[in-house]
N, C-alpha and C positions, 0 to 999 in steps of 0.2 A: 418731795425734796426737789428743788429747783436745780437745773443744770447750771454749771458755772456761768457767772455772768460774762458776757463778752462785750458789755458796754464800757464807755470810759469810766463812768462813775461808780458803777456796781452798787446801785442803791438797794442793797439787800440788808440794811439795817443792822441787826445785831453782829452778824459775822463780820462786818466791817469795823464797827466801833471797838469791839473787843480788842482788835489788833492794833488800834491807833497808838497804844502806848509802846508798841515796839518801833514806832518810827513816825509819828505825826499825824496830822489831821487829814481829812479827805483831799483837800488841795495841798496840804503840807506847809501853808504859810504860817501856822501857829509856831513852827519851830523858829520863826523870826523873832518871836517875842523875847526869848531869853537872852538875846544879845541886842536888844532894842533895834531890831530889824536886822538881825543877823542870820538871814537866810542865804542860800547860795545865790548871791546877787552878782552884780557885774564883777567878773574877774578880768584880769590884765592879760589873759592868754590871748594869742592871736591866731589867725588862720592864714596858712601859707597859700591856699588855694582860693583867694578871694574872688567872688564873682559879682558881677554888677548887672543890673537891669537899667541903670541910669548912670550917667558920668558924674551925677552930684556926689560930692563927699559926704560922708556921714557926719553926725555931731561929733566934736572933739572929745576925746576920751579924757577922763579925769586921771590925774597922776597922785600917787602918794605924797603926802607932805609931812612935815613934822608935826603940824597940829593934827593931822588925821591919825598919825600913830599914836599920839597922846590920847587922843579921845577913844581910840580902839582900846588901848591898853587899860583906860579907866573903866570903860564899860565892861571889858572882858573880865576885869576883877570882880564886879558886882553882879553881872549877869551869867558869866560862864566860869565856874571854877576850873582850875587847871586840870583837876583830875577828870573832868568830864566835858564831853562835847555837847553841842545842842541839838543833835539829831534826834535824840530818842524821846519817845513819849510812852515808854514802857512801864506797866504797873508791875513792879516786882517787890518782893518781900525782903525783909532785912536778911542779909546773908552772913554766915559765919559769925555767930555771937562769939565772944571771947572764950568761952569754956566749951565750945563745940567745933572742934576741928574737923574739917573734911579732907584736909591734905590736898587741895586743888594745886597743882603745880604753878609755879610763878609764871610760866610762859606755856604757850601751846606749841613750842618748837619740838622738831623732831629730835630725839635724844640719843642718836647713835650715829656714828660716823663710818664710812666704808673702811674696812680693814681693821675695825676696832673690836677684837673678840671679846666676848663677855664670859666670864666665869662664875658659876655659883657651886659652892661646895656646902651641902647641909651640915649642920653641926653634929646631929645625932639621927641617923636615918634607921637605926635599929636593924642593923644588918644590911641596908641598902648601900650600894657603893656610891662614892663621890660622883657627881654629876659635872660633866663639863659641857657648858653651854656656850656654843660658838655661832650665835645668831648672826654676826656681821662678819663673816669671813670675807676675803677679797672675792668680789664677784667675777665671773668669767667676763672676758671682753666682749664676746659674741652677743648679740641680741636675740631675743626669743624668735623663733620662726613662725611665719604666719601659717595657720592651719585653716582648712576650709571651714566656714561657719563661725569664724571668730574674726574680729577687727584686729587688724595690726595696731599694736599699741601706739605706733607713731601717728595714727589717725587722730588720736586724742591730744596731739600736740604736746606742748610743754608740761601738761599735767602728768603725763606718763614718762617723760624724759629721764626721770630719776630711777625707774624701775629696772631692776637688774636680774629679776628672777626670770624664769623660763615658763613657769606654770601659767597656764590659761584659766584654771578654775574648773569646777564641775558645772557644765550647763549654763555658763555665763552668757547672756546674750550679747551680740555685736553692737547693739545700739543702747545708748544711754550716756550718762555722765561718769567718766572713769578718771581716777586720780590715783597716783602712787601715794602710799602712806609717808614717803619721806619728802614729798613735794612741799616747797615753801614758795609762797606768793610774794613775788618781788615788790609788788605795789602795795603799800600799806596806806589807804586812805583814811580820812578822818570825816566825822560829821562836820557839817559847816559850822563856823563860828564867826565872830566878829571881824576876824582878820580877812574874811572873804567877802566883806560888804563895802560897797562904795559909801562915801561920805553923804552923798545925796540921800541914798536909800536909809542910811543910818539915821540922819536927822528927821527924815520924813515919818519914821515910825518910832520915834523915841517915846511919845507918849503911850503907845501901845505896849511898849516894853515895860514901862513903869507900872501900867495897870496890870500887866501880867504878873509882875512880882508881887504887887498887892493881893491878886487873887491866889497866887500860890502860897503865899505866907499864911492867908486865911485857911486855905485848904489843909496845909500840913500842921500848922501849929496851933490853929483855933479848932477846927473840925476833926484834926487828928485822922484825916483820910489821905489816901494816896491820890494824887492829882491825875485826873484823866489824861491830861497832857503835861507830862513832867520833863522840863527842859533842863532842870538844874542837875538832876541825877540821871544822867543819860547812860544807856548801856554801851559799853565800849565794843568796837568792832572785833569779832572773833571770827576768823576764817575757818571754821571748823564744822559746820553743821551739815548733816545728811538727812536722810528720809526719816520723817517722824513716824512713830508708832501709834497705833490707835485709829479706830474708825471716826465717824463724824458725829460730833456732838457729845462725846464721852470723855473729853480730855486727851492730851497728847503728851508723849515723851519722845524727844528727839535724840537719836544716836548719831553722833558725829561720824564724820568719814574716817577718823582715826580710831573709832571704836568707843569713844566716850560718851556716856549718858550725860548730856549737858544742857538741855533746854526742857523745862517741865511746865506744863499747863494742865494741872490736876484741877485746881479751883477754877471755875469758869471765867475765862478771859484774863486770867492773872498769871504773868509768866514769871518764871524764875530761871535766870541764865547762870547755871551752876553745874560745874562738873563734880559729880559725886564720885571720888575716887575708888570707893570700894566696889562699885558696880562694874564688874569686869567679867570676861571669860578668861579662863586658864586652861592650857592644854598639859596633859601629862602622858608621856610615852613610856611604855615598858616592854622590854624584851627579855625573854628567858627569866621572868620573875623579878627583874631589876628595873628601876626607874632609871631611864638613860637621858631623859629631857623633860624639863617643867618649866613653863614659861608663861607669864601673864601676857595676853595678846594685846598689849599696849605699849606705845612708844614712850610713854611717860616715865619719869623718875620721881615719884612724890615723896614727901617727907614723912608720910605715915605708911604703915604696913610695909616697912623697909625690909622686912624678912623675906618678903616675895621677890621673885626675880622679874624685875622691870626691864624696861629698855629694849623691846622688841625692835629688831631692825627694820625700819620702814621701806628700806630698798628692796626687800623681797616680799612686799605685799601691796595690794591695790584694792580700792573700793569702786563699786560700780552701782550706780543708782539709776533705776527706772520705775519711778513711783507707780503703784504702792509697794514696789518690792526694791530690794537692795542685796548686793553680794559683796563680800570680803573675801579675798583670796590670800591665803598665807602660805608661802612656800618655806618650809622649815629647813634651812640650810644644814648639810650633813646629815639629814635624817630620812632622806627619800620619802618625805611625807608632805602632802598638800592638803590644806584644810580650805573648804569653802563653806562660808556662813552665808545663808540666804535668810533674809529678813522679809517677813510678809505681812502686810496688813490688810484686812478685809474691805477694801473699797471697790464695791461691785454695782455695776450698772443694773437699775431696776430692783435691787434687793434692798429692802427698806428694813430688815431685820440685822442681817449680819454686817451691814454697813454702819451700824450704829454701835457696834461692840468695841468696848475699851480693852483691846486685846492686841498682842503682836506675837509672832511665832519667829523662832529662829532654828533653822534646819541646818545642821553641820554635816557635810558629806566629806569624809575623810578617805583619802586615797593613799594607800600603801604602794609606792613605786618600787620598793625593795624586794629581796629575795628571803627575807625573814618574816616570821609571823610576828604580830604586834598586838599589844593592848593599848588601847587609846582611851583617855578619859578627858571629858570636858567639864569643867566646874564653872557654874554660873553663880557668882556672889553678888549680893544686893544689900544695900543699907536700907533700914527701915526709916523712911524719911529722908531729907536732904541734908540733915546736919545743921539746920537753921533754926531760927526761933520757935518754929512749930515743933521741933523735936525737944527743945531745951527743958521744957517742964517734966520730961520723963513719961513713964507709964506706957511706954510702947512695948509690945511683946510679940513673939514669934511662936509658931507651933507647926508640926509636920501635919500633912494630910496624905490620904490615899483614896482615890475615887475610882471604882470599877463599875462600869456601865456598858451594857451592849457589847461584852467581850473585850473591851479595851480599858486599860489600867493607866492611870495618871497619878504620879506621886510628887510631892513638892513640899514647899513651905508657905505658910500664910504669914505675912507681915502685918500685923494689926497696928493702925495709927489712929488712935481713937480722939486726937485733938479736935476740938470744935472750932469752927460751926459746922465743918464738912469732914467728918471722919471717914476714912476709907481702910480698905484692906488690899494689900498687894500680894499677888500670888506668883511665885516663882516655881515652875513645874516642869516635869519631864515625862515623856511617854515610855512606859516600860514595855518592852518586847521580848520575844523569846531569845533574841540575841544580845540584850542589853541588861545591865544593872543599875538601878537608880538609888543613890544614897544621899544623905543629907548632913548637914551640921546646922543644928537649930539656932545657935547663937555665937557671935563672937564680937569682940570690940573692934570696930573699923577705924579707930583712931590710935590703936596700939601698933606694935611691930607686926603683928599678924602671925607669929610664929605658930600658934596653935593650929590654925587651919592649914597653913603651908606644910607643915610637918605631917599633918594627918592625910593629906593627899599624897605627899611624897612617899609615905610608908608603903602603900600598896594600890594607889590610884583610886581609893575609895574614901568616903568620909565616915564618921563614927556611927551616924543614924541612931543617936539616942532617942528614946521615946519621951513623949510628954512635951508641954509647952515650956518656954523660957520663963524666967522671973521678969516682971516688968522692969523696964530700964529705970535707973535712978536719975534724978535731976542733973542735967549737964553731961550725962554719959550716953553715948551712942550704943546702937545695937544693930547687927546685920546677921545675915545667914547665908547658906550656900546650898546649892543642889548639884550633884554631880551624876553624869551617865558615863558608864564605861561599856566598851564593847571590844570584840577581838576582830582583828583584821588578818586574814591569810596573806601570804606572799602575793604581791601584785593584786591585792584585793581592795574592797571599798566597803565602808560602813557608815550608816546614817545614824546620827544622834539628834533628837528633836526635843526643843525647849519651848516653853511659853511664858509670856509675862503678860498678867491681867491685873487690873486695878478695878475695884468695885467701890465707887462713891455714888451711891444710887440717890441720895437725899442731898440737895444742894440749896444754899443760901447765897445770895450776892452780898456785896459788902454792907449794905444797910440792915441786913439781918432781919428782913421783914417777912416776905413771902417765902414759903417753902415749895421747892419744885422737885420732881422726880424726872431723871434722865430717860430719854426714849427707851434704852435697852431694858429698863426695869419691866416693861410690857411683857418681855420674853423671858426674863431671869429673875424677876421678883425685886421688890423694893426693900427687903429687910437687911441687906448688907451682908448676906451669907452666900453670895453667888460666885465668888472668886474660884472655888474649886470647879463649879460647873462651867464657868466661862473658860477656865483652863483645859478642861476635858473637851469642851465642844470645839475650841480652836485647834487643838491637836488632832482631833479627829476629822475636821472639816477643811483643813488648810489646803489640801491636795485638790479638792473640788474648788476652792477659792482660786488656786493658781490656774486651773483649767479655764475658768471664766475669765480671769484677768487677761490670759493669752488670747483667748477668742476675742475679747474686746479690743486688744491692742494690735493684734496681727494684721489687720488690713492696713494700718499705717506703717507699721514696722516692715511689712513685706512690699510696700509700694516702692520700687526702685527709682520712681521719679522724684522722691522726696529726699532732701539732703539730710545727712545724719544728725546734724546739730538740730534740725527741726524736730526730728522724733524724740530727741532728749528733751528739748524744751516743752514740747506739746504736753508730755506726760508728767515731767518733773514739776513744771509750774503747778500742777493740781494739788500739790502738797498743802496749799493754802485752804483748800476745802476742808480738811480736818484740822489743820494747825493754825487756822486764822481766828482762833478764839471762838469757834463755831460752838453753839450750845443747841441741842436738840432735846426738847422737853415734852413730857406728857402735859395735856392740858385738862385740868379738873373741871367738872361740869359747872361748879359754882363760879369759876373764872369766867367761863363762857357767858354765863347769864349777865355777868357784870360788864364784860368787855364789848359784847357784839351789840352793836347800835341797831336800830330797827332795820336799816337798809342792807345790813350785813348779816342778818339772822340765817341767811341760806348757807352760811360758811360753816355752820356748826358741825355738820357731818364731816366735812373735810377736815377741820381741825382736830376733831376727835380721832379721825383715822390716821393722821399724818403728825399730829403734834405741832408744837410751836417751834418753827424754824425759820421760814421765810414768807410767811403769809400775813403776819399782823402789820406789815408796812401799810397796807390798805386801811387798816383799821386805824393806825396811828394817825394817817393822814386826815381822817375825818374828825378827830378829837382835837381839843384844844387845851392848853395849859396857860392860864393868864397870870401865873406868878411872874413877877418882874425880875429880869436878868440884865445886868449891865455887861455890854458887849466890849471885848477889849480892843478891837480896832477903832471903833468911832467913840467909845465912851458913852454911847446912848444907851438908855434904859428902855427895854421892850419886852413884851411877853415871851416866855420860853417856847411857846408853840401856838401858832395861830391855825385856826380852822381851815381846812381845805388846802393845805399846803403839804408837800412831801416833807417829812422830817429829815434832817442831816443824818441822824443816827437814833436808835431806839434806847440809847441810855448807857451810862457808866457802869461796868461790872462791879465797881466798888461802891455803887450806890443801889439803885433798884431799877433795873432796865424794864422796858414795857411800861411800867407805871409812871416813870419819869424819863421823858425821852429828851433829845437835843442836849446832850453833854457838851457839845462843842460850843465854845463861848467866844470864838474870835468874831465872827460876823453874826448878824441876825439873819439866818438863811431863808426866812420867809421872804425876803426881797431877793434872793438869788434867782437868777433868770433860767437856770438850766435843769434843777432838780425836777420840777414838775414835768418838764417836757420829756426827760429821759424815762420817767415813769410811764408815761403814756406810750412812748416808743417801745419800751419794753413789754408791755402788755400786749400790743399788736404782734410784735415779733414773736412772743411765746405762743399767741394764739395761732399764728401763721405756721409755726413749726410743729405744733401739737395737734392742730385742728380741734382744740377743746372749745366748744360753743358755750358750754357751762362757765368755763373760766371767763370768756369774754363777756358774757352776761352779767357776772358778778362784778367785773371790774368796770364795766360801762358807766355806772353812776359816779364811781370815783374819778374816772378820767374826765367826765363832764365837770365835776366839782373843781379839779385842779386846773383845767383849762379856763375855766370862768374866772379864777383867781389870777390867772396869768394875763387876761385881757387887760388889766390896768396898766401894763407896761407898754402897751401901744398908745403913747401919749397923742400922736397926730392922726390916728385912725387911718393910717396908709396900709394896715394889714401887716405890718412889721414891728416887733417889739424893739424897744430901745434899752440899752444899758444905762446905768445911772450915774456914771463918772467915778465909780469906785470899783473895787474888785468883787463884783457881785455874781460871781459864778464859781466853779470848781477851781479855776486858777485864781485862788483866793489871795494872791499877792500881785496880780497882773491887772492893773487898772483898765476898765473898757468903758467907752463913752459913746453913746448913741447907737444906731444899728451897727451890728458887728457880724463878721463872717461866721463866727462859732456859735453864738447864741441864736443869731438871726436864722442860721442854717438849721438848727435844731427845732427852732419855732416852726418854720415852714414844714419840716418833715413831720412834726407832731400834728399840725393842722391837716396835713394830707392824710394821715392814718385815721384821724377823727372823722374825715370824710368817709373813708372805708368802712370804719366801724359803725358809722350812722346808717350806712347802707344795709349792713349786716343785721343791726339792730332794729331796722325799720323805722328810723327817727328821721322822716323826710325834712322837717323844719330844721334840725340840727345839721343835716347834710347841706342843705341850701346855705345856711349861715356860713359854715366853714368853708364851703366852695367859694363862696364870695370873698372871704378873708384871704383864702389861698391866692386867688387870682390877683388881687390887689398887692399881696405881700411879695408874690414873685416878681412883680414889675418893680417894685421898691427895691428889693434886694439886688437885682441885676442893675439897676440905674445907679444905686448908691455905692455898691461895693465892688462891682467887677471892673478890673482895669485893663483888661485884655490878656493877661497871663495868669492872674490868680485873684482872689477876693481879698480885699484890703482888710487888715485887722479890725479897724473900726472906722468911725466918721468923726474922730476928734480932730483938732488942729495940731497935735503934737506929731513929731517925726515918726514915732512908732505906730502911727496910723496905718503907714504903708508896709509894716512889717508882713512878712510872709509867715503866716502861722501854719505849723504842721497838722494842727486839728481843725483847720477850716472846713473840711469836708465831712465833719462828724454827722451831720444830718443825712448826707447821702449814704453814709455807711449803714445806719439804721434802716434806710428805706431799702437798699439792696439786700440786706439780711432779711427783710420781711417780704421779698418777692416784688418790691415795688422800685421806683426810680428810674424806669426806662419805658419807653413806648407810651402807651396811654396814661401811664402813671408817672411820667417824668415830671419832676419838680424843678430840678436844676438842669440846664441844658447840658447834655452829655458831652459835647465839645469843650464846654467851659470846665466841667469836672476834670476831664482827662488832661487838659492844658494846666489846669491847677496842680494836679498830682505831679505832672512832669516838672513843673517849676519847683515843687517842694522837694522833689527827688534830687534836681540839679543844685539847689541852693542849701536846703536844711539837712540833706544826707550827704551828697558828694562834696559839697563845699564846706562841711563840718568835720573837723578831725580826720581829714583824708578819706572820708566816707566810711569809716571803720567803726563808728560808735552810734549808729542810729541816727534818728533826726532830731535835731535841736528844735525846742518849742517855737521859737522866733528867730528869724533871720531877716536883716535889712536887705533892701533890694540892691545895695552896693557890695553885698557879700560879707557882712560883719554880723556876728550874732547880736540880737536885740538885748541890749543890756539895761533897758529901761526899767527893769523890775527884777525882783529876786527869784522870779521863775521863768522868765522869757529866754534866758540863755541855758536853761537846764534841758536834759533830755529826760522825758518821762516814759518809763519802759512800757507800761500798759497803753499809752497813747501811741507809741511806735508800732506796737503789734496791731492796734485797730487801724493805723494808718496803713500798714502792710496789707491788711485785709481789704481795705478800700481800694488800694492798687490792684490786688488780684480781682476784685469784683469788677473793675473797669478794664481788665485785660492787660494790666501792667504787671503780669505776674514775676517776671525776673526782678523788676524794680522792687516788688513787694518782698521778696525773699532777701535781696540784698539789703534792704532798710532793715528787716527785723534781725538778720544775722549779726548785724553790728551790736545790737543790744545783748543778744545771748552771749557772743564772744566776750563782750566787755563785762558782763556781770558774773558768768559762770566759770570763765576761763582765765581772765585777767585780773579781776578784782576779788576773787574768792568769795563771792556773796551767794554761793549756791544754798538754796532752801531758806533764803532770806532776801529774796529779790527786792531791791529798794523801789520806792516811788520815783526817785530821781537820782541823777548824777550830772556832774559838770565835765567838761572836757579835761580838767585837771583837778586834783587834790581832793575833792569832796564828793560825798554822797548824801543823800537825805532820805529819812523814813523807810528803815529796814522793814522787810516783811510786809509787803503791801498787796491789797487785793487786786488792784488794776491790771497787774500782768496776767490775770487769768483770761485777758482779751485775746491771748494768743489763740484761744479756741475760735475766734472769729476768723482767722486765717483758715483753719480747718472747714468751717462751715462755707467760707467763700470758695474753697477748692472743690468742695463737693457739690456746691451749685454750679460752679463752673463745668465739672464734669457731667452734671445732668444736662446742661444746655448742649454740650458736645454729643451726648447720646441721643438727644431729641433730633439732632440733624443727621445722625447715622441710623441706617436700617439695622433691624435685628433686635434681639432681646436686650434688655438693660440688666447688667450685672448689680445685684444688691449688695452693698457693703455695710456692714454694722461697725462703723468706725467711731461712733459716739455722738454724730450730729447728722445722721442720714436722713434725707427727706426723699419723698417720692417725686418723681418727674411728671407732675401734672399741674395744671394751672390752679390757683386759688390756695387755700390753706392746706397745709400738708401734715399728716399724722406723723407722729414721732416714732422713728423706727428704733432709736437708742439714744442715750444721753452719754455725755463724758464721764458722768458720775452718776450715783444714784439719783434718780429724778422723781418728781411727784407729779403724777398725772391723775386726773379724776375720770 
C-alpha cells in the first residue's frame, strides 16, 4: 500500500475517483457545467493590500448589469435548482423514503441554551424515583485552569470559546483539532453557483453546460445510473464531521464531532450523508439502587424517539480529533462525573492486516469525582441500516452473540442487512470483564417514541437480554438494537467500558453488477459473511496494542517543540482521506491476473497477489486502451475513452465497473493533458528514491518510457520544451494555457531530468543521451521564454494573464527536491531563480491576498490583483498550498512555508467548519468547491521537506544522527534511500 501521495495531482486512480462525487473532478472544473460555467470564477471582492510589480493598471473589471442578472437568473433556474448548489459531485442513494422515517433533525444547531435546565420525569419507573436532569445549569464564570500536559482551551481559539466545563478528560492529548459541542460556525459558505460567475466566463462555457445537461439526463433518466459527477443534486454544507471509523479499503462510517453517525461509505465509493438518529450513546447513573441521571449524549432534539432525554448541553462537552483517534469529553453537570469516549481506528504503519479491518473501538473512561459510590451504564444503540431505500423492502433482522476466545469474552448484537447486491452484517459489541456486565435489547422500533428501551434502561441500568433472534422487519418498518455495559465506580474512582463497531461486507460488486470482488480483510477473516463476531473480538482485544503503535508513530512529530500546534493537527487529521476517500482494497483472483497482466507486466503477479488491488494497477491501465468513442463536454469533440501509453485520469466510476472501464471523467480528453504523464514519472522516481526499491524501478521503467514517448508530440518546435495547446489541458482544467508554461514546462523538465537518472540506473545509455540532450535544450528555452527577473510567467500567450504569478509555478522543482535532486550537479532550475520566484509568490499570492490569512491564491496579477481570467485562477487550492509550503521549506524559506500553509488550515478547519471534508478550493469570500478532496494529503510533503532539511543539518554537524520514525524518515546518505517508515500503511517489496 503506497504512502499518502504528496504530489499535486495524486494520480492514484481509484482512491481519487471514488471521492469525486463528494465534490468535483480532479481539477474541479466540471462543477462549472451545471451552471453553464458556474465555477468559482471572477468575484468582485477586492484586496486592500494591493501590490505591484509594474505601474501598469490591470484590465478593467466587469460590473453587474441588469442583463447579466437576468442571464444568471435564467441559467440558475435550469442549471442550479434552488435546493442544491453546484459544488457536489457526490454519489448518494435516495434518502428517507416516505415510509421510512429516520428522525433527522431539521438543523444541526446546538439545542440547549445556557441556564436552561432540562427536566425528565419517567412515567413509570417501577419504584425508581423521578429523575431531575439539569444538564444546562448556569456555568461558573471562571474558566478551567491549565494543567501540565494539557493545552489551555484558549489555544484552540474560537472553537473552544463556548466551553464552560472544567473537565480536561481522561488522557486527552494536547495537540489536535478541538471544538466545544456548543460551537456554531459564524460563516456559512455555499458551493459556488451561477451568481459567482462573470458574464464573460458564463458565455464562454455555455455550450459545455448544455452538453453537461444532456449527459446528466441520459445518465439519470435513460441509463438509470448515478452520475459520476452530479451537479444537479449536490450535497449541502454540513459543518458536523469528525474522524471516520474503519481501516483502509473496507468502507467507513463517520461520527461527527457532536456524536452523530452521519456519513456512510459501506458500498465502495458510494456515500450517504445521513444522520441516523437512533445511533447513539446513552449514559445512566445510579446511586444507592436508584437511577439519578439518564441522558442521550447528543445535543439533538429529534422528532422520533421522543421518550428519550435529548438535548445534552454542549457547553459542558468538547471533541478532540487526532486521526486515527478522537476523544469526546462530557462533564455531567451536578453529577461529579466526567465521561471520556476515545474512538480508535486501526491505521497502522507497516501493518497490512489490521489496517484493512472494517472496525472501530469506543473506549469509555468514566471518572467519579464525588464521594459516593456509583453505578454507570453506557448504552450503544444502532439502527439496522440507514432508514433509506435499502431498508424499505424489509427482511432485516438482529440476533445476540457471545464469543469467548483466549480467555476474553465479547458479547453483542449482530444486525443482518441482507439487501443485494452487497449484503452485510453490522456488529455492536462490548467486552465483558470481571468488573462489568453486558446486556442487550435485540430489537426496537427506531421510528417510534422509544419508550420501551428507555424504560428498560431506566429501571435498573441494564437491558432485558432476551435470547433468540428477532423477527425479520416488515416492509417499511425499521429495526434497531442496543448493547449496554454497566460497571461500578467507588468514590473518586474510575471505570473503563469498551465497545466496538464492526461491519462485514466481504463480497462486493460495483454499480454495473458485473465482476465480484472480495475485500482485503477477507484474507484474514474469511469471505463467508460471518466474520463480524470475530472482528469485534479481535478489535476489543487488540486496540491497546494499536494505540501503542499509533503513539509511537505520532510521537516524534507531537513531541517536536519546534513545530506549531496547528501543523501537528493538520498533518495527522488530513490523513482521514486514506480510509474515507472511497478507497477500496481488494483481493486479486488468479484468473483476473491472467487477463489483465500484459506481457511486459507479468512480473507484477507476485506483488498483486501479496498486496491486492489498491494502488498498483495504474501502470497496467496506462498501457491499455479503450477505443470506445466518448463525447467530451468541454469541446464537444468525440474521441476514444482511453488511449494507449497515457496515464488515465481515473480508473473508473464506482457506479459502473472500475478497472475494466477507466476514465469516467468526461469534461476533457485527458490523453491531451500535459501533466498527468509527467507526474506519474516523477512519482515513480520519488518513490524509488524514498524506498530504495530497485525492483519497483525496474518494473516501472518501461511504463515511464512509454508515457514519456507519448509526451514528445507536445514539443512542436523541438526546442526541448513542451507547449500547451491553447485550452485548459492540465489539472487546472478551467484555466487556459497557451504555449510554453511555467507549470507544465517545469514538470516536463523535471520529468526529463529523472528519466536521465533512471536511465543511468537501468543501464540505458542511449536513452540517457537522448534525454540529456532534451534537458539541455529545454532548460535554455524555459529560462529564455518564461523567466522575467522575479518569477516565471504563467505562459507565452498574448493575453494579460500570461504575466500572472502562478502559485504552482515551481511544481517541478518540488518533485525534484523531494527526490534528492534539484541542486548541485542535478540542478534543473537555477536556484536563485527558484528562491526569487518563491519570495515573489509569498509577497503577492500569500501576503497580498486576504491579508495573508488564507493561503496562496492560484494566480495573482503583477499589479497586485487576483487573476480573474478563469474560474480557477482566483481560487485557493488547499493541496497546492501545502505543496507550495513544502517547496518553500525545501529552499530554506521555512518561516514563509509555515505562514503560507497555516492560512489554509485556519480557514478550513477553524473558520469554515470543513473539518474532515477539506475542499479542493475556496475563494476569498462566499464559496468553496469540491468537498473532501485528495490533494490536501500533500501536507505530508512538508513533513518530508522538514526531515530532509534536518538531514542536511545533521550532515554538517559532528556526532551521531538521531533517527526519527515520524512517517517519512530517510537515511542521510547520497543516492536512493530505504524507507524507514510511512505515514500510513505502505507497500514495499
